[in-house]
C-alpha positions as CSV (number, residue, x, y, z in Angstrom):
1,M,0.2,0.2,-0.2
2,E,1.3,3.3,-1.2
3,I,0.5,6.3,0.7
4,H,1.7,9.5,-0.8
5,V,1.8,12.9,1.4
6,S,-0.5,14.7,-0.6
7,S,-3.1,12.0,1.1
8,L,-1.8,14.1,4.6
9,F,-4.6,16.0,6.7
10,P,-3.1,20.0,7.1
11,E,-3.0,19.3,10.9
12,I,-0.7,16.1,10.5
13,L,1.4,18.5,7.4
14,A,1.4,21.6,10.0
15,M,2.5,19.2,13.1
16,I,5.3,18.7,10.9
17,F,6.3,21.8,9.5
18,N,6.7,23.1,13.0
19,Y,9.4,21.8,12.8
20,L,11.0,23.9,10.7
21,D,12.4,27.4,11.3
22,V,11.1,30.7,9.4
23,K,12.6,30.5,6.1
24,G,12.3,26.7,5.7
25,K,8.5,27.5,6.1
26,G,8.9,29.9,3.1
27,R,10.1,27.7,1.2
28,V,7.4,24.8,2.0
29,A,4.3,27.5,1.3
30,Q,6.2,27.6,-2.8
31,V,5.0,24.1,-3.0
32,C,1.6,24.3,-3.7
33,M,-1.9,26.0,-2.1
34,A,-1.8,23.2,0.5
35,W,1.6,23.4,1.9
36,R,1.3,27.3,2.3
37,D,-2.0,27.0,4.1
38,A,-0.5,24.2,6.5
39,S,2.9,26.3,6.8
40,Y,0.7,29.2,8.1
41,H,-1.5,26.6,10.1
42,K,-1.3,27.3,14.2
43,S,-0.9,24.1,15.4
44,D,-1.7,23.3,19.3
45,A,0.7,20.6,19.4
46,Q,4.7,21.9,20.2
47,P,7.2,19.8,18.4
48,E,10.2,18.3,20.8
49,P,13.2,17.8,19.7
50,V,14.3,14.8,17.5
51,Q,17.3,12.9,18.9
52,T,18.9,10.7,16.7
53,D,21.3,9.7,19.3
54,H,20.7,7.4,22.8
55,R,24.2,8.9,23.9
56,F,22.5,12.6,24.5
57,Q,19.1,11.9,26.4
């Protein structure tokens, strides 16, 4: 089963885009109207730091 990013709800995209800085949000806002709307959506969920190495826990 293949799932495309365009099938994600705007709220999910907004949560993902919350990890981006202002410049990154500006870039994704230029992809399409759905991404623009999601990049400006105010999500209630705050992004948590992504930990890629267990030594830094």
